[in-house]
N, C-alpha and C positions, 0 to 999 in steps of 0.2 A: 398205389403201393409205391410206385417210383416216387412220387413227391414226397411221401413218408419217409422213404429211404434216404432221399436227399436231406431232409431236414435232420434226420438221425445222424448223418454223416456230417453236416455242418456242426451239430451239437457236440460230436465226440472228437471232431478234428478242427476246432476253432482257429487254431495257429495256421494250419494249411490253407484254410479259407482265407484268413487276412493276409498271409503271405502272397497267395496267388492274385487276390484282388490287387495287392498293392503294387506288385511287379506288373500286373497288366496296366494299371493306371500310369506307372513310370513309363512303360513302352509307348503307351498311347500318346502321352505327353511327348515323347521323344519324336513319334511320328509327325504330331501336328506341328510341333516347332521345327522339325526337320524339313518340311514342305517348303517352308519360307526361309531356310536357313541363311541363304545369301544376303538377305535384307536384315533379317533378324540378327545375325552374328555382328553386324557393323554397330547395332546398338547395345551389345554387350560392353562390359567393363573393359578399361583400357588393358588391365593385365591379360584378359582372355585374348584379346586381339593380339597383343604382343607376344603371347605364348605360341599363338599360331605362326607368326612371323619366325619366332626362334626356331621353331620345328622345321619350317619350311627351308630356312638357311641351312640348318643342320642336314637335311635330306638332300639339298642341293650340293653339299661337299664341305661345309664347314666342320672344323675338326670338334671331336666330342668335348675335348677340354677348352675350346675357344667359344666363350659365351659372349663375345663381343657383339654389339649390335652397331656395325658400321655406318648405318644411314642415319643414325640419331647423332645430332652434332658432329658431323664430318668435319675434317677428315678423321680425327682420333677415333670417333665413334664412343660408346659407352659400354662399359663391362657391366653386364647384368649379374645378378646375384641368385639367379634361379637354377633349381635342380634338373639336370639332364635327364634324371631317371623318370620325371614325369613327361618330359619331351619324348623319351623313348616308348612309354606307354601310349601316347597319343599317336606316335608314328606307327605302332603296331597295328593300328586299325587303318591308318591312311595308306600305307604303302600296298597293301594287298588289292585295294579298290584302285590304286593308281596304274596296276597293270591292265586293267580293263575299261577305265574311264579317265576323262582329263584330269590333271593333278587338282585343279581348282575344284572340281565335283567332289573328287576323294577327299579333299582336306574338309570339305563342309560336311561330308558323311562321317568322317572321324570326329569331327567337332560334335556331332549330334551322339554319336554312340558311346565315345569315351565318358563323359558324366554320366550317363544313363547305367553304364556297366558298374562304375564304382559305386553309384547310389543302390544299385540292386544288390550289390555285395554288401553294403552297409545295412541294407533292410534284414538280409539274410543272417547277419552276425547278430543284430538286434534281436530278431524273432528268436533264432535257435539258442541264443545266449540267455535271453530272458526266461525261456522256456526250462532250460536247465537249472536255472538259479530259483525261479519262482512259480514255475508251471505255466501251462498253455494259456490260461485266461489273461493272466498278466502280460504274457508275450503278445498275444493278440492285440491288447489296447496299446502296448508299446509300438507296435507296427502301425496300428492306425495313428498314432502320434507323429510317427516319422513321416508317413505319407501325406498327411494333411496339413501339417504345420509348414507355412510358407518358408520359414527360415532353413529347413531341411530339404524340403522338395522342390523349392524354387530358386531360392537365392544362389546356391552353389551347386544345384544338381540338375537344373535343366538343361537341355541340349545347348551346346555353346559354352557352358561354363567350363573352361579349359585351365583356370587358376588352380593352384595347388590346394586352396583351402578344403575342396571335397576329398582330395587324398588324405590330408591331415585329419579330416573327421572320421574317416574310415580307421585310420591309424589309432587315433584316440578311443573309439569304440572298441577296438580290438584290445587295446592297452587296458581299459577299465575292466572288461570281463575278465582278462586274464589275472589283474591285480586281486580281485575279488573271488576268483575261482576256488572253491572249497577243496577240491582234491587236485592230484597229480602236481604237487608244488614246483618240481623241477621243470616240467613242460609249461606250466603256467608262467613261471619265471623267465624261461627262455622266449616265450611268446611275447611277454610283456615287454622284455628288453629289446627284442627286435623291433616291435612296432614302435617303440619310443625313440630308438636310434633312427628308424627310417622317417619318422616324423620329423625329428630335428633335421635330417638331410634335405627335407622338402622345404623347410621354413622354420626360423626360431621363434614364431608367435607361439609354437606349443611349448617352448621351454618351461614355462612356470606351471603349467598343467602336468609336464613329465615330472617336474620336481614335487608337486603335489603328490603324484602318484607314489613316487620314491618315499615321501615322507609317511604315507599311509602303510606301506609295506614295512618300513623301519619301524614304525610305532607298533605294529602288530608283532613284530619280531621281539621288541622289547619287553611289552607286556604279556605276551603268550610266547611261553619258552618251548614249546613243542620243536621237535626237529624239522617238522614240515615247514613252519614259518622261516626257520634259518635257512633251509634249503631253498625256498623261493627267492628270498633277499640275495643270497649268494649268486643264483643263478641269474637274477634280474641284473645285478650289478655288473657281473662279469660280461655278459651279453652286451649290456647296453654300452660298456666300455669297448669291447672288441668290435661291436657291430658299428660303433659311431667312427672308429677309426677305418673299418673297411669301406664303410660309406664315403668318408671323407676322402680317402685316396681315389676311389672311383670317380669322384667329382673334380677335384682339384688338380690342375697340371702339376707336374714335378716342379717346375720353376717357380710356381707360386705358393707352394707349400710352407714355406717359411715366412710367408707375409701375413701377419695377423689381421684377420678380419672380423668384425663384429656384428655383421648382418647377415651371415650364412655360418653353417658347419664349418669351423676352422680351428686353429690352433688355440685360441682363447677359449673357445666352446669345449674343446677336447681337455683343456686344463681344468675347466670348472667340473667336467663329468669325473676326472681322475681324482681331484680333491673330494668330492661327493663319495664315490667308491672307497676311497682310503678311509675317510672319516666314518663310513657304515661298516665296513668289514674288520677293520683293527680292533675295536673295542668288541666285536662279536668274537673274534678269534680269543680275545682274552677274558670273556665273561666267566668261563669256567674256573678260572683261577681268582678272578676278582667278581664274585656275583653280585647282582643288583642292579636294578633299571637305573638308578641314580648314577651309578659309575658309567654304564653305556651311554645315557644321555649326555652326562658331563663330558665325557671324553670324545663324543662326536662333535660336540659343540666347540671344544677346544681344538681338535685336530682341523675342523672346518676354518675357525678363525686363524690358526697358525697357516694354513694353506693357502688362504686369501691374502694373508699378510706378506708371504714369500712371492705369491704370484701378482702382487697388486700393480707393480709397475707395467704388466703385462696385460693385467685385465683391467685397469683403472680406466683406460680411454673407453672401454665398451659399457662402462656403467652409465653413460650419458645417452646410450641408446644410438640407433642408427642415424638420427638425426642431429647428434650432438655437435658435429664438426660443422654444420651448416650455418650461415648468417642468421642471427636472431629474426630478422624480418621474414626469412624464408621458413624458419620454424613455426612461427606464428601462423604463417599462411597454411603449412601442411596441417597443423592442429585445429584450424578453424575452417578450411576449405576443402582439404581432401577427405572424402566421407569416410572412407575406412580407416583413417588414422585417427579421427575425432574420438575423445572420451565420450561416454555414454551421456552426460549431462549435456554437453555442447551439441552432439548429435541429435539429442531430442528436441532441441529448441527448433531445428530446421526440418527434421523427419519425424514430427511426433507420432504419427500413426504407425510408421515402420518400426520406430523405437519400442512402442508399446506391443506392436504384433511379436516383436523377437522377445520382449523381457516378460510380458504377462505369463506366458507357459512356464518360464523358468522360476519366476517368484511363485506361482501356485503349486509347481511340483515340489519346490524345496520347503514351503510352508506345510502342504499336505503331507509330505513324507516325513518331515519332522514331527508332526504330530502322530502319524501311525507309529514311528518308531519309539517315541515316548509312551504311547498307549500300550504297545506290546512289549516293552523291555520286561524281563522276568517272567514271561509267560511261556511255559513251555509248549503250550499247543501251537503256536505260530512257529516255533523252531528258533532256537537261540542262533544257529548259523545264519538262517535268513535274516534274521533281525539286525546281526552283526553285519551282515554284508550290505543291508539297507543304510546302516549307520555309516559305513565307508563310503557309499556312493554319496551321500549326503554331505560328507566332509569334502569330497572331491568337488560336489557341486557348488557349494558354499564358496570353497576357495575359487573355483573357476568364475564364479558370479562376480568376484571383486576384480578380476581382470578386464571386465568391460568398462570399468571406470578409468581405466587407463587407455584402452583403444577398444572402439566398438567392434572392430573386426575379429576380437578374440571370443565374441559371443558364440561362435560356431563350436568353441572347444567345449565350453561348458554345455552347450546343447547336446552333446554325446552323452549326457547322463539324464537328460530330462525325460527321454522316452520310457527308459527303464523304470526310473521313480515314478513317473505319472503311471504307468502301467500297473506297478504294483499297488499304489493308492487306489485306482480304480477296481482293480480286482478285488482289494479287501472291501471296498464300499458296497460293490455288487454282491458280495458273499454275505456282508451284513444285512443288505435289503432282502436277500432272498431267504434269509433265516427270519427276519422279523416283519417283513412286509410293511415297514414303516414307511409312510410318505414323506417323511422329513429326511430320511436316509436316501431315498430316491431323488428327492430335489436337489440335495448335496451332490450326490454321484454325478448328476446331469451338469450341475455348475462346474464341478471340478473338470469333468471331460469336456466341456466346451471351452473353458479357459487352457486347459492343456493341449487339446487337439486341434480346436479352431477358434483361436482368439478373435479372428475376423467378425464373427458373429456377435461378439460383445461390442467390439469397436466400430461395426457398421453404422449404428445410430448416432454415434458421436463424430463420424467422419467430417461432416461440415464444419464442426467446432475445431477439429484437428487441423483441418486444412487451412482455417483462419490463423491458427497459432503458428503455421510454418512461416517463416521469414524468407520470402523469395524476391530477392533484389536484383537478380540477373536472369535473363531469359536467352535461351539459344535456340535457333532454328535446327531442331534435331533431323529435318530432312537431309541437311549437308553432311551427316554422317553415314547416309545409306550408300551402300555399294556402288548403285546405279548412278548416283551423284559424284560420289568420289573418283570412280573410273574415268569420268569425263575429263579429269584432269590429265590424264595420259595423253590428251590431245596436244599437250605443252611438252617440249624436250625435258629431259630430267634436270630437275632443279633442286636448289636448297631453299626450302621454304620455312618462314617464321610463320606459325600459327599458334593459336591458343592451345593450352595443355592437353584438353581433351581430344584435339584433332590429331595428334600425333601419331598414336598408334595405328588408328584407322588409315591415315595416309600411307603409312609403311606397308599396311596390309594390301590396300586397294591400288597402289599406284606405284610407278618406278621413280619416285621422287624421294628426296631426303628431307628430314624435318629437324629444326632446332629445338622443338619443344616437345616434352612429355614428361609424366609424374614419376620420375625414378631419381632417389636420392643420391645416388651414386655420381650423377651429374648435375651439381648445383645449378650449371648454367641452362640446362634442359628445364629444370623446374623455374627458375627465375624468368626465362624467356617468355615461357607460355603463361606464367602467372601473374608475377609483378610486371612484367613488360607490357601486358595488356590492361594495365592500369594507368599507363603513361600517356601523357599528351603528346601532341606531333613532335615538338623538337626533340625531347627525350627519346621518343619512340623511333625517330629516324636514326639518332645516334645509335641506339641499340641494334638495328637492323644492319648497320653499316659496320659496327664492331664485330657482329657474329657473321659477317660475309653472307648475309642473306641475299639470294637473288629474287626471291618472291615473297609476297605477302599473302597469306590466305584469311579471308574472313567469312564467316557465315551470313548470308543475305538477311538483312533486317533483323539481326541479332543485337542484343544490348550487352555492352562490354562496359568494364570500369571506367572506360576511357571515353570521354565525350567526342574526341576526334575520331576513335575506331567505331563508335556507334553510328555517328553520322556518314562515316566513310562506307560502312556496310549497307546503310539504307540510301545510297547513293544522293546523300544530300550535301555532299562537299567533295572536293578533289584536294590533291597535293601535287606540287610541280616536280615533286621527286618520285612521284609514282606514276605508272602508265598502266591503265586497265588491259587485262589480257582476256579476251572473249572465249568463254568455253561454253559448251553446249548445255551445261547443267545450270539453270537459273538460280539454284541455291546457293552456288559459289561465287564469292567475289575474289579473283585473283589478280594481284597487281605485280608488276614487274618494278624491281628497284633500279632506278636510272642512275648511271655514273655522273 
């Protein structure tokens, strides 16, 4: 009887079961990763590690508005363009543990808890939001997609992921559900406006996706003249504008508020938001006097063009993007060697399997969703409201999909719509199968489910071929990035170290040394030193080290660099009369003092 009751409970509460299982999986992964957090964290991305360094400096007394990293390219340091709001969230978990544990342990616990909490909140929004829009079965499938798809459950959500992309994903998920919410338009507009504004305050990667959401709201208002659509658009625009100003004031030091910056929420972005708000709301205010969709669309386009023309001297430099002012050779290096900055087609050449794992669910969900939307249009049984919502989600997904061809990192934004679209499609396929018991429908459902939820099953047999397709021209001894190896460098008095790009952030985290190289575009020198610098042969490299006032050179033992000189030096196959080997207890490190 108890077993039967459990089955009945699962049958009637599928979303509860799915959410409970997903949350338990997320917590289990956090515990497993957290057990070896010290070693695992050093293998995380540079931004995750640098975020911890920034949080540590802030907790140690650095001012809220002071986001300078003073140990990067000293003595001036590098001004980081990151959000203190994310730092505050991470610190909220570190500080309580620091009262009873050593700060280093508290940091690692916070690094494990923060992304797990953000991911659990994302799961709850996906599950409960999809249930409200499409029912519990679709919601259950959506949650399964979110917890099993590596892009959502691993890349930005596992313990140690402190970069802001997981926060942006949560904000985008909230934005999406609010934009398509069928009732309470004012509350939905306020929610979507706040989510969009906060997403922009964490990073401008979300800009085009926020713009796409605004276009959906505007288009619905133009072609659906009900008062609800007007109220939602007005609420969204006003809260987006007001929230963006408030978040900007909370992030930017008073002395820097007049300086235009293109890589974070600043005056140029506030100008773009103001233009968009005016262009959307002024024609709306006039449409009772001059009715018609053509007038509203035309007036919005004209006002947008006029606004950009007036503000062009102010906005023009930002059109080139955050890398526009960097030297051409450095721009090329970023687009071809910095993983997250690569366009999809370039990223797929060297990370074929990962690229397909990310993209197959997106493409499958968009195709299956489009077919379902087309087949259901005009049918009252499915519900016009639901089909209209699905159509809007598809528009957001298709527009978001185009962003990955600019930068691969934006796949996290389009991923915010994949679970719900995939869930709707799988629920429809399951319903069709249960009604017809058609084996073809069952096979189609399983194919779509595997492609959307677990693409690794499809790609697994192809792995040997995909690995052969990857172009691996440079190898690095990853052991030299572990905490145990790095901390051995503290045996040497504080130094200014010239190192390869990917060693910069770990050095700042694990040692008391300063570094001359890390992948942050606000310092062309930091990018050039660790990237192009490690392609140089001995004479040029010595000149670079002396020009940058490096006291030491750091190499990973037996690693391959773009420079033959550095490769042989790392393998102990050559020496240089201007360098002296500094012994440290970690065999993975090759530390050299620059002689005068």
